[in-house]
PAMI-930396 format. One record per residue (C-alpha): residue number from 1; residue in three letters; z, y, x negated. Coordinates in pm, 1 decimal. Example, Ala and Ser with C-alpha at 12.3 -4.5 7.8 and 13.67 -1.06 7.14 Angstrom:
PAMI-930396
marlum num = 1, residu = ALA, zz = 780.0, yy = -450.0, xx = -1230.0 $
marlum num = 2, residu = SER, zz = 714.0, yy = -106.0, xx = -1367.0 $
end
This chain:
PAMI-930396
marlum num = 1, residu = UNK, zz = 124.6, yy = 1678.0, xx = -1405.2 $
marlum num = 2, residu = UNK, zz = 486.5, yy = 1661.9, xx = -1526.7 $
marlum num = 3, residu = UNK, zz = 674.8, yy = 1337.3, xx = -1533.2 $
marlum num = 4, residu = UNK, zz = 981.1, yy = 1512.1, xx = -1406.1 $
marlum num = 5, residu = UNK, zz = 999.5, yy = 1522.5, xx = -1018.9 $
marlum num = 6, residu = UNK, zz = 1240.9, yy = 1513.3, xx = -746.6 $
marlum num = 7, residu = UNK, zz = 1181.9, yy = 1286.6, xx = -434.1 $
marlum num = 8, residu = UNK, zz = 1345.9, yy = 1473.4, xx = -145.6 $
marlum num = 9, residu = UNK, zz = 1079.8, yy = 1339.1, xx = 64.3 $
marlum num = 10, residu = UNK, zz = 1250.6, yy = 996.1, xx = 94.9 $
marlum num = 11, residu = UNK, zz = 1588.1, yy = 1133.4, xx = 112.9 $
marlum num = 12, residu = UNK, zz = 1713.0, yy = 1120.8, xx = -232.9 $
marlum num = 13, residu = UNK, zz = 1696.3, yy = 1289.3, xx = -560.4 $
marlum num = 14, residu = UNK, zz = 1579.0, yy = 1075.2, xx = -865.1 $
marlum num = 15, residu = UNK, zz = 1523.3, yy = 1254.4, xx = -1189.0 $
marlum num = 16, residu = UNK, zz = 1252.3, yy = 1093.8, xx = -1361.0 $
marlum num = 17, residu = UNK, zz = 1291.2, yy = 1139.6, xx = -1751.3 $
marlum num = 18, residu = UNK, zz = 1043.2, yy = 853.7, xx = -1856.1 $
marlum num = 19, residu = UNK, zz = 727.3, yy = 1030.1, xx = -1980.1 $
marlum num = 20, residu = UNK, zz = 600.7, yy = 721.2, xx = -2177.1 $
marlum num = 21, residu = UNK, zz = 773.3, yy = 434.9, xx = -1974.4 $
marlum num = 22, residu = UNK, zz = 865.0, yy = 319.1, xx = -1627.0 $
marlum num = 23, residu = UNK, zz = 1230.9, yy = 239.8, xx = -1552.3 $
marlum num = 24, residu = UNK, zz = 1142.8, yy = -68.5, xx = -1343.0 $
marlum num = 25, residu = UNK, zz = 1112.5, yy = -431.2, xx = -1453.5 $
marlum num = 26, residu = UNK, zz = 742.4, yy = -562.1, xx = -1531.1 $
marlum num = 27, residu = UNK, zz = 600.9, yy = -218.7, xx = -1470.9 $
marlum num = 28, residu = UNK, zz = 405.8, yy = 40.0, xx = -1702.8 $
marlum num = 29, residu = UNK, zz = 347.4, yy = 399.8, xx = -1674.4 $
marlum num = 30, residu = UNK, zz = -17.1, yy = 452.8, xx = -1755.6 $
marlum num = 31, residu = UNK, zz = -304.2, yy = 692.3, xx = -1692.0 $
marlum num = 32, residu = UNK, zz = -696.1, yy = 728.9, xx = -1690.4 $
marlum num = 33, residu = UNK, zz = -930.4, yy = 1028.1, xx = -1685.0 $
marlum num = 34, residu = UNK, zz = -1101.0, yy = 1093.3, xx = -1365.3 $
marlum num = 35, residu = UNK, zz = -1447.3, yy = 1246.4, xx = -1414.8 $
marlum num = 36, residu = UNK, zz = -1481.2, yy = 1343.6, xx = -1052.9 $
marlum num = 37, residu = UNK, zz = -1173.0, yy = 1533.5, xx = -1058.1 $
marlum num = 38, residu = UNK, zz = -1177.0, yy = 1641.5, xx = -1431.5 $
marlum num = 39, residu = UNK, zz = -810.0, yy = 1551.6, xx = -1484.4 $
marlum num = 40, residu = UNK, zz = -590.3, yy = 1280.8, xx = -1589.2 $
marlum num = 41, residu = UNK, zz = -435.1, yy = 1063.6, xx = -1310.6 $
marlum num = 42, residu = UNK, zz = -125.3, yy = 893.4, xx = -1384.0 $
marlum num = 43, residu = UNK, zz = -23.4, yy = 546.1, xx = -1225.9 $
marlum num = 44, residu = UNK, zz = 238.2, yy = 286.1, xx = -1244.4 $
marlum num = 45, residu = UNK, zz = 126.3, yy = -67.7, xx = -1264.1 $
marlum num = 46, residu = UNK, zz = 325.6, yy = -388.1, xx = -1193.1 $
marlum num = 47, residu = UNK, zz = 225.4, yy = -713.4, xx = -1358.4 $
marlum num = 48, residu = UNK, zz = 372.1, yy = -1032.8, xx = -1241.8 $
marlum num = 49, residu = UNK, zz = 610.9, yy = -1244.2, xx = -1445.7 $
marlum num = 50, residu = UNK, zz = 413.3, yy = -1452.4, xx = -1699.3 $
marlum num = 51, residu = UNK, zz = 108.0, yy = -1236.6, xx = -1704.2 $
marlum num = 52, residu = UNK, zz = 131.2, yy = -1152.1, xx = -2067.7 $
marlum num = 53, residu = UNK, zz = 133.6, yy = -1535.8, xx = -2172.6 $
marlum num = 54, residu = UNK, zz = -120.3, yy = -1654.6, xx = -1895.1 $
marlum num = 55, residu = UNK, zz = -499.6, yy = -1634.6, xx = -1873.8 $
marlum num = 56, residu = UNK, zz = -500.8, yy = -1605.2, xx = -1483.7 $
marlum num = 57, residu = UNK, zz = -661.9, yy = -1341.5, xx = -1280.1 $
marlum num = 58, residu = UNK, zz = -470.6, yy = -1182.1, xx = -1011.9 $
marlum num = 59, residu = UNK, zz = -513.6, yy = -982.1, xx = -693.5 $
marlum num = 60, residu = UNK, zz = -419.3, yy = -624.2, xx = -683.2 $
marlum num = 61, residu = UNK, zz = -234.3, yy = -415.1, xx = -406.9 $
marlum num = 62, residu = UNK, zz = -296.5, yy = -38.9, xx = -428.6 $
marlum num = 63, residu = UNK, zz = -25.1, yy = 182.7, xx = -270.5 $
marlum num = 64, residu = UNK, zz = -76.7, yy = 552.3, xx = -178.5 $
marlum num = 65, residu = UNK, zz = 224.6, yy = 772.0, xx = -166.4 $
marlum num = 66, residu = UNK, zz = 294.8, yy = 1051.4, xx = 100.2 $
marlum num = 67, residu = UNK, zz = 297.9, yy = 1424.0, xx = 61.4 $
marlum num = 68, residu = UNK, zz = 559.7, yy = 1548.2, xx = -184.7 $
marlum num = 69, residu = UNK, zz = 583.2, yy = 1226.3, xx = -345.5 $
marlum num = 70, residu = UNK, zz = 404.5, yy = 1066.8, xx = -660.3 $
marlum num = 71, residu = UNK, zz = 324.1, yy = 755.4, xx = -831.7 $
marlum num = 72, residu = UNK, zz = 704.3, yy = 674.6, xx = -856.6 $
marlum num = 73, residu = UNK, zz = 760.8, yy = 700.1, xx = -481.9 $
marlum num = 74, residu = UNK, zz = 716.0, yy = 338.7, xx = -400.6 $
marlum num = 75, residu = UNK, zz = 930.9, yy = 217.3, xx = -665.5 $
marlum num = 76, residu = UNK, zz = 1192.1, yy = 464.6, xx = -599.2 $
marlum num = 77, residu = UNK, zz = 1213.0, yy = 408.8, xx = -230.2 $
marlum num = 78, residu = UNK, zz = 1243.3, yy = 44.1, xx = -266.2 $
marlum num = 79, residu = UNK, zz = 1495.5, yy = 76.5, xx = -540.2 $
marlum num = 80, residu = UNK, zz = 1734.5, yy = 288.2, xx = -342.1 $
marlum num = 81, residu = UNK, zz = 1699.7, yy = 150.1, xx = 8.5 $
marlum num = 82, residu = UNK, zz = 1624.8, yy = -238.3, xx = -14.2 $
marlum num = 83, residu = UNK, zz = 1967.5, yy = -380.3, xx = -105.2 $
marlum num = 84, residu = UNK, zz = 1814.4, yy = -720.0, xx = -237.1 $
marlum num = 85, residu = UNK, zz = 1632.1, yy = -489.4, xx = -512.8 $
marlum num = 86, residu = UNK, zz = 1982.7, yy = -423.7, xx = -661.1 $
marlum num = 87, residu = UNK, zz = 1871.0, yy = -106.5, xx = -813.7 $
marlum num = 88, residu = UNK, zz = 1531.4, yy = -219.6, xx = -946.0 $
marlum num = 89, residu = UNK, zz = 1225.5, yy = -243.9, xx = -729.3 $
marlum num = 90, residu = UNK, zz = 1008.1, yy = -425.0, xx = -1011.5 $
marlum num = 91, residu = UNK, zz = 1300.9, yy = -691.9, xx = -1048.1 $
marlum num = 92, residu = UNK, zz = 1285.9, yy = -741.0, xx = -663.1 $
marlum num = 93, residu = UNK, zz = 916.3, yy = -817.7, xx = -656.2 $
marlum num = 94, residu = UNK, zz = 940.2, yy = -1029.4, xx = -971.3 $
marlum num = 95, residu = UNK, zz = 1190.4, yy = -1249.5, xx = -791.0 $
marlum num = 96, residu = UNK, zz = 995.5, yy = -1282.8, xx = -474.9 $
marlum num = 97, residu = UNK, zz = 711.0, yy = -1426.6, xx = -696.1 $
marlum num = 98, residu = UNK, zz = 947.2, yy = -1632.4, xx = -898.6 $
marlum num = 99, residu = UNK, zz = 1106.1, yy = -1778.9, xx = -587.4 $
marlum num = 100, residu = UNK, zz = 763.3, yy = -1837.5, xx = -410.5 $
marlum num = 101, residu = UNK, zz = 798.8, yy = -1580.7, xx = -140.6 $
marlum num = 102, residu = UNK, zz = 481.0, yy = -1421.3, xx = -240.8 $
marlum num = 103, residu = UNK, zz = 213.2, yy = -1531.5, xx = -486.8 $
marlum num = 104, residu = UNK, zz = 161.4, yy = -1353.4, xx = -818.9 $
marlum num = 105, residu = UNK, zz = 1.3, yy = -1010.9, xx = -767.3 $
marlum num = 106, residu = UNK, zz = -53.8, yy = -687.1, xx = -943.1 $
marlum num = 107, residu = UNK, zz = 64.5, yy = -361.1, xx = -782.8 $
marlum num = 108, residu = UNK, zz = -81.4, yy = -15.6, xx = -866.5 $
marlum num = 109, residu = UNK, zz = 77.8, yy = 301.9, xx = -740.6 $
marlum num = 110, residu = UNK, zz = -147.3, yy = 611.6, xx = -836.4 $
marlum num = 111, residu = UNK, zz = -69.1, yy = 973.4, xx = -824.0 $
marlum num = 112, residu = UNK, zz = -301.3, yy = 1213.0, xx = -649.6 $
marlum num = 113, residu = UNK, zz = -491.7, yy = 1528.5, xx = -704.6 $
marlum num = 114, residu = UNK, zz = -385.3, yy = 1724.7, xx = -377.4 $
marlum num = 115, residu = UNK, zz = -151.9, yy = 1519.9, xx = -157.8 $
marlum num = 116, residu = UNK, zz = -413.5, yy = 1474.4, xx = 112.3 $
marlum num = 117, residu = UNK, zz = -585.1, yy = 1131.0, xx = 11.3 $
marlum num = 118, residu = UNK, zz = -908.8, yy = 1273.0, xx = 166.9 $
marlum num = 119, residu = UNK, zz = -1241.7, yy = 1329.2, xx = 28.8 $
marlum num = 120, residu = UNK, zz = -1108.5, yy = 1510.9, xx = -290.2 $
marlum num = 121, residu = UNK, zz = -950.5, yy = 1169.7, xx = -397.6 $
marlum num = 122, residu = UNK, zz = -1200.4, yy = 920.9, xx = -238.1 $
marlum num = 123, residu = UNK, zz = -1426.6, yy = 841.8, xx = -534.2 $
marlum num = 124, residu = UNK, zz = -1122.0, yy = 861.2, xx = -772.8 $
marlum num = 125, residu = UNK, zz = -951.6, yy = 592.5, xx = -569.4 $
marlum num = 126, residu = UNK, zz = -1235.2, yy = 373.1, xx = -451.5 $
marlum num = 127, residu = UNK, zz = -1440.7, yy = 374.0, xx = -760.0 $
marlum num = 128, residu = UNK, zz = -1287.9, yy = 513.0, xx = -1076.8 $
marlum num = 129, residu = UNK, zz = -932.5, yy = 365.3, xx = -1052.7 $
marlum num = 130, residu = UNK, zz = -1053.1, yy = 33.1, xx = -936.4 $
marlum num = 131, residu = UNK, zz = -1286.2, yy = 22.9, xx = -1217.8 $
marlum num = 132, residu = UNK, zz = -1028.8, yy = 123.8, xx = -1478.4 $
marlum num = 133, residu = UNK, zz = -783.5, yy = -144.7, xx = -1349.8 $
marlum num = 134, residu = UNK, zz = -1060.1, yy = -418.9, xx = -1317.3 $
marlum num = 135, residu = UNK, zz = -1161.0, yy = -336.0, xx = -1673.7 $
marlum num = 136, residu = UNK, zz = -817.6, yy = -314.3, xx = -1844.4 $
marlum num = 137, residu = UNK, zz = -626.1, yy = -581.8, xx = -1655.3 $
marlum num = 138, residu = UNK, zz = -704.5, yy = -953.0, xx = -1540.1 $
marlum num = 139, residu = UNK, zz = -777.4, yy = -891.4, xx = -1193.7 $
marlum num = 140, residu = UNK, zz = -987.0, yy = -1066.8, xx = -927.9 $
marlum num = 141, residu = UNK, zz = -1249.1, yy = -795.4, xx = -913.1 $
marlum num = 142, residu = UNK, zz = -1390.3, yy = -810.9, xx = -574.5 $
marlum num = 143, residu = UNK, zz = -1254.1, yy = -743.5, xx = -215.0 $
marlum num = 144, residu = UNK, zz = -1098.9, yy = -1100.1, xx = -196.9 $
marlum num = 145, residu = UNK, zz = -850.0, yy = -977.8, xx = -466.6 $
marlum num = 146, residu = UNK, zz = -799.5, yy = -634.8, xx = -355.5 $
marlum num = 147, residu = UNK, zz = -573.8, yy = -466.3, xx = -93.8 $
marlum num = 148, residu = UNK, zz = -457.7, yy = -117.0, xx = 4.7 $
marlum num = 149, residu = UNK, zz = -163.6, yy = 45.1, xx = 187.4 $
marlum num = 150, residu = UNK, zz = 11.1, yy = 373.4, xx = 219.1 $
marlum num = 151, residu = UNK, zz = 276.5, yy = 575.0, xx = 378.7 $
marlum num = 152, residu = UNK, zz = 255.4, yy = 921.3, xx = 575.3 $
marlum num = 153, residu = UNK, zz = -38.1, yy = 1094.4, xx = 397.1 $
marlum num = 154, residu = UNK, zz = -85.6, yy = 798.7, xx = 208.6 $
marlum num = 155, residu = UNK, zz = -130.9, yy = 601.3, xx = 525.3 $
marlum num = 156, residu = UNK, zz = -394.9, yy = 833.6, xx = 631.9 $
marlum num = 157, residu = UNK, zz = -571.7, yy = 749.9, xx = 288.6 $
marlum num = 158, residu = UNK, zz = -531.5, yy = 379.7, xx = 346.3 $
marlum num = 159, residu = UNK, zz = -680.2, yy = 408.1, xx = 690.5 $
marlum num = 160, residu = UNK, zz = -973.1, yy = 637.2, xx = 571.5 $
marlum num = 161, residu = UNK, zz = -1069.1, yy = 423.6, xx = 265.8 $
marlum num = 162, residu = UNK, zz = -1028.2, yy = 76.3, xx = 412.9 $
marlum num = 163, residu = UNK, zz = -1218.9, yy = 189.6, xx = 725.0 $
marlum num = 164, residu = UNK, zz = -1515.7, yy = 336.9, xx = 520.2 $
marlum num = 165, residu = UNK, zz = -1511.7, yy = 74.4, xx = 245.4 $
marlum num = 166, residu = UNK, zz = -1407.0, yy = -268.6, xx = 409.7 $
marlum num = 167, residu = UNK, zz = -1649.3, yy = -420.0, xx = 151.4 $
marlum num = 168, residu = UNK, zz = -1393.0, yy = -309.9, xx = -116.5 $
marlum num = 169, residu = UNK, zz = -1050.4, yy = -416.1, xx = 36.1 $
marlum num = 170, residu = UNK, zz = -965.0, yy = -730.8, xx = 236.2 $
marlum num = 171, residu = UNK, zz = -660.3, yy = -590.6, xx = 403.1 $
marlum num = 172, residu = UNK, zz = -490.0, yy = -255.2, xx = 487.7 $
marlum num = 173, residu = UNK, zz = -141.7, yy = -156.9, xx = 583.5 $
marlum num = 174, residu = UNK, zz = -111.6, yy = 168.7, xx = 744.9 $
marlum num = 175, residu = UNK, zz = 259.2, yy = 312.3, xx = 766.9 $
marlum num = 176, residu = UNK, zz = 376.7, yy = 626.8, xx = 949.0 $
marlum num = 177, residu = UNK, zz = 46.6, yy = 815.5, xx = 932.4 $
marlum num = 178, residu = UNK, zz = 20.2, yy = 1164.5, xx = 1086.3 $
marlum num = 179, residu = UNK, zz = -292.1, yy = 1324.2, xx = 1242.9 $
marlum num = 180, residu = UNK, zz = -439.5, yy = 987.5, xx = 1344.2 $
marlum num = 181, residu = UNK, zz = -700.0, yy = 1181.2, xx = 1557.0 $
marlum num = 182, residu = UNK, zz = -855.2, yy = 1269.8, xx = 1241.3 $
marlum num = 183, residu = UNK, zz = -897.0, yy = 901.7, xx = 1145.1 $
marlum num = 184, residu = UNK, zz = -1061.3, yy = 764.6, xx = 1453.5 $
marlum num = 185, residu = UNK, zz = -1424.6, yy = 875.2, xx = 1343.2 $
marlum num = 186, residu = UNK, zz = -1383.8, yy = 654.5, xx = 1041.4 $
marlum num = 187, residu = UNK, zz = -1314.1, yy = 342.1, xx = 1255.5 $
marlum num = 188, residu = UNK, zz = -1586.1, yy = 439.6, xx = 1505.3 $
marlum num = 189, residu = UNK, zz = -1851.0, yy = 508.4, xx = 1238.3 $
marlum num = 190, residu = UNK, zz = -1768.7, yy = 186.7, xx = 1035.9 $
marlum num = 191, residu = UNK, zz = -1672.5, yy = -58.9, xx = 1308.3 $
marlum num = 192, residu = UNK, zz = -1956.0, yy = -286.6, xx = 1245.0 $
marlum num = 193, residu = UNK, zz = -1878.6, yy = -314.5, xx = 872.1 $
marlum num = 194, residu = UNK, zz = -1503.5, yy = -360.0, xx = 948.4 $
marlum num = 195, residu = UNK, zz = -1574.9, yy = -641.8, xx = 1176.2 $
marlum num = 196, residu = UNK, zz = -1844.6, yy = -802.1, xx = 944.6 $
marlum num = 197, residu = UNK, zz = -1606.9, yy = -804.0, xx = 659.1 $
marlum num = 198, residu = UNK, zz = -1307.4, yy = -925.0, xx = 862.7 $
marlum num = 199, residu = UNK, zz = -1069.5, yy = -640.1, xx = 726.3 $
marlum num = 200, residu = UNK, zz = -716.2, yy = -743.8, xx = 792.9 $
marlum num = 201, residu = UNK, zz = -536.1, yy = -430.3, xx = 939.9 $
marlum num = 202, residu = UNK, zz = -159.1, yy = -376.9, xx = 1007.6 $
marlum num = 203, residu = UNK, zz = 2.6, yy = -75.9, xx = 1148.1 $
marlum num = 204, residu = UNK, zz = 375.3, yy = -7.6, xx = 1104.2 $
marlum num = 205, residu = UNK, zz = 604.9, yy = 285.2, xx = 1220.6 $
marlum num = 206, residu = UNK, zz = 956.1, yy = 339.5, xx = 1316.3 $
marlum num = 207, residu = UNK, zz = 1081.7, yy = 427.0, xx = 1648.8 $
marlum num = 208, residu = UNK, zz = 1250.0, yy = 719.3, xx = 1507.9 $
marlum num = 209, residu = UNK, zz = 950.1, yy = 846.0, xx = 1313.6 $
marlum num = 210, residu = UNK, zz = 800.7, yy = 1166.3, xx = 1427.4 $
marlum num = 211, residu = UNK, zz = 466.2, yy = 988.5, xx = 1362.6 $
marlum num = 212, residu = UNK, zz = 522.9, yy = 726.2, xx = 1617.4 $
marlum num = 213, residu = UNK, zz = 280.7, yy = 898.9, xx = 1885.0 $
marlum num = 214, residu = UNK, zz = 27.2, yy = 945.4, xx = 1611.2 $
marlum num = 215, residu = UNK, zz = 30.8, yy = 569.8, xx = 1522.0 $
marlum num = 216, residu = UNK, zz = 36.2, yy = 463.4, xx = 1886.0 $
marlum num = 217, residu = UNK, zz = -263.7, yy = 663.4, xx = 1928.3 $
marlum num = 218, residu = UNK, zz = -440.0, yy = 495.6, xx = 1645.9 $
marlum num = 219, residu = UNK, zz = -342.5, yy = 159.7, xx = 1791.6 $
marlum num = 220, residu = UNK, zz = -479.0, yy = 251.8, xx = 2133.8 $
marlum num = 221, residu = UNK, zz = -813.7, yy = 350.6, xx = 1972.1 $
marlum num = 222, residu = UNK, zz = -848.0, yy = 59.7, xx = 1777.2 $
marlum num = 223, residu = UNK, zz = -778.7, yy = -164.3, xx = 2092.8 $
marlum num = 224, residu = UNK, zz = -1051.8, yy = 36.3, xx = 2272.6 $
marlum num = 225, residu = UNK, zz = -1289.6, yy = -21.0, xx = 1974.1 $
marlum num = 226, residu = UNK, zz = -1183.5, yy = -397.9, xx = 1986.3 $
marlum num = 227, residu = UNK, zz = -1105.4, yy = -396.6, xx = 1610.1 $
marlum num = 228, residu = UNK, zz = -838.0, yy = -677.4, xx = 1555.4 $
marlum num = 229, residu = UNK, zz = -517.8, yy = -556.9, xx = 1403.1 $
marlum num = 230, residu = UNK, zz = -160.2, yy = -579.2, xx = 1417.1 $
marlum num = 231, residu = UNK, zz = 94.0, yy = -310.0, xx = 1546.5 $
marlum num = 232, residu = UNK, zz = 463.3, yy = -309.5, xx = 1476.7 $
marlum num = 233, residu = UNK, zz = 716.5, yy = -66.3, xx = 1564.4 $
marlum num = 234, residu = UNK, zz = 1057.7, yy = -92.9, xx = 1397.1 $
marlum num = 235, residu = UNK, zz = 1380.2, yy = 0.5, xx = 1587.8 $
marlum num = 236, residu = UNK, zz = 1587.7, yy = 268.4, xx = 1432.2 $
marlum num = 237, residu = UNK, zz = 1361.9, yy = 340.6, xx = 1141.2 $
marlum num = 238, residu = UNK, zz = 1253.2, yy = 693.6, xx = 1063.1 $
marlum num = 239, residu = UNK, zz = 983.5, yy = 841.3, xx = 845.5 $
marlum num = 240, residu = UNK, zz = 1091.6, yy = 654.4, xx = 532.7 $
marlum num = 241, residu = UNK, zz = 884.1, yy = 394.8, xx = 355.4 $
marlum num = 242, residu = UNK, zz = 1206.9, yy = 252.5, xx = 185.7 $
marlum num = 243, residu = UNK, zz = 1347.5, yy = 176.8, xx = 528.1 $
marlum num = 244, residu = UNK, zz = 1023.1, yy = 26.8, xx = 625.0 $
marlum num = 245, residu = UNK, zz = 1029.6, yy = -204.1, xx = 310.4 $
marlum num = 246, residu = UNK, zz = 1384.7, yy = -301.4, xx = 373.6 $
marlum num = 247, residu = UNK, zz = 1285.2, yy = -431.8, xx = 721.7 $
marlum num = 248, residu = UNK, zz = 951.3, yy = -578.4, xx = 675.0 $
marlum num = 249, residu = UNK, zz = 842.2, yy = -527.0, xx = 315.1 $
marlum num = 250, residu = UNK, zz = 820.7, yy = -898.4, xx = 232.9 $
marlum num = 251, residu = UNK, zz = 621.9, yy = -966.0, xx = 551.9 $
marlum num = 252, residu = UNK, zz = 369.6, yy = -682.9, xx = 438.7 $
marlum num = 253, residu = UNK, zz = 324.5, yy = -837.8, xx = 90.8 $
marlum num = 254, residu = UNK, zz = 278.4, yy = -1183.0, xx = 255.6 $
marlum num = 255, residu = UNK, zz = 36.7, yy = -1018.6, xx = 504.1 $
marlum num = 256, residu = UNK, zz = -190.6, yy = -894.5, xx = 216.2 $
marlum num = 257, residu = UNK, zz = -176.7, yy = -1224.9, xx = 25.1 $
marlum num = 258, residu = UNK, zz = -323.9, yy = -1409.7, xx = 307.0 $
marlum num = 259, residu = UNK, zz = -669.7, yy = -1293.5, xx = 247.6 $
marlum num = 260, residu = UNK, zz = -646.8, yy = -1304.6, xx = -126.7 $
marlum num = 261, residu = UNK, zz = -890.6, yy = -1520.9, xx = -337.5 $
marlum num = 262, residu = UNK, zz = -697.2, yy = -1807.5, xx = -542.6 $
marlum num = 263, residu = UNK, zz = -374.0, yy = -1766.3, xx = -357.6 $
marlum num = 264, residu = UNK, zz = -232.7, yy = -2013.7, xx = -119.3 $
marlum num = 265, residu = UNK, zz = -26.8, yy = -1824.1, xx = 155.5 $
marlum num = 266, residu = UNK, zz = 321.7, yy = -1937.1, xx = 93.8 $
marlum num = 267, residu = UNK, zz = 416.3, yy = -1797.0, xx = 444.2 $
marlum num = 268, residu = UNK, zz = 190.8, yy = -1770.4, xx = 753.2 $
marlum num = 269, residu = UNK, zz = 229.0, yy = -1450.0, xx = 918.5 $
marlum num = 270, residu = UNK, zz = 383.1, yy = -1540.7, xx = 1260.5 $
marlum num = 271, residu = UNK, zz = 244.4, yy = -1446.2, xx = 1588.9 $
marlum num = 272, residu = UNK, zz = 589.1, yy = -1321.9, xx = 1699.6 $
marlum num = 273, residu = UNK, zz = 858.0, yy = -1139.5, xx = 1499.2 $
marlum num = 274, residu = UNK, zz = 1177.6, yy = -1059.1, xx = 1666.2 $
marlum num = 275, residu = UNK, zz = 1196.6, yy = -707.0, xx = 1545.4 $
marlum num = 276, residu = UNK, zz = 859.8, yy = -632.9, xx = 1669.9 $
marlum num = 277, residu = UNK, zz = 851.4, yy = -429.7, xx = 1985.2 $
marlum num = 278, residu = UNK, zz = 482.5, yy = -448.0, xx = 2010.0 $
marlum num = 279, residu = UNK, zz = 206.5, yy = -687.4, xx = 1871.7 $
marlum num = 280, residu = UNK, zz = -167.4, yy = -683.6, xx = 1907.7 $
marlum num = 281, residu = UNK, zz = -409.6, yy = -964.3, xx = 1834.4 $
marlum num = 282, residu = UNK, zz = -742.2, yy = -908.2, xx = 2009.3 $
marlum num = 283, residu = UNK, zz = -895.6, yy = -1226.2, xx = 1864.9 $
end
């Protein structure tokens, strides 16, 4: 895997020349060897301000990128399309923590083996990567300290892995996922486990996203299964995770932190958000 890639997927070209470092504040470019894939997997990890001088343990959010992206996608999209980031996604998240908008968290954005986030990557993500992070960083090493989200193909991965392993993750945000008909069996087959573990689920898609119908179909099927979740459509937003984060990125981070151990929610996710066209709370 080369460190030099272009991110045309999110509508901009960002040449990455950082083989041994990440250009974003409080982030580190790292890697581990996956035995199941027999290859080295690269990832970027964000640690909160004060991590190096504290003894605290922190919850972890895992983000899965879309097809044609890689482990830099999350950071590059926020850097370009969230004005408050001012050209540095890591600095933006650090500021949210320092100002009390979100509690201190670790964020991990792995690369993948094939762009599908299906069975090929399943054990690598749900076992090997988690084990590596929990072993080498001060995490809360259980589901109350772990969440997952993804965009596009990464949204499919977040749906698959959280539905199949709700005992690993406490929350999941699925953004702009295609082919949701392929995802329904995971929710059907694991409904009891999802309900028992009280997995927190949020669906997000733009009204201009070609995957709007796919996400609506997923929403309708979760309703039919009586699985509690939230569904939000964002006016004027296309198939772009940076645009999603620009509108509701902070709310998404706050959504995850509500189920984390040792964190007091600084913001209770509201029942109504003005920008939301549709919300669903089948409680």
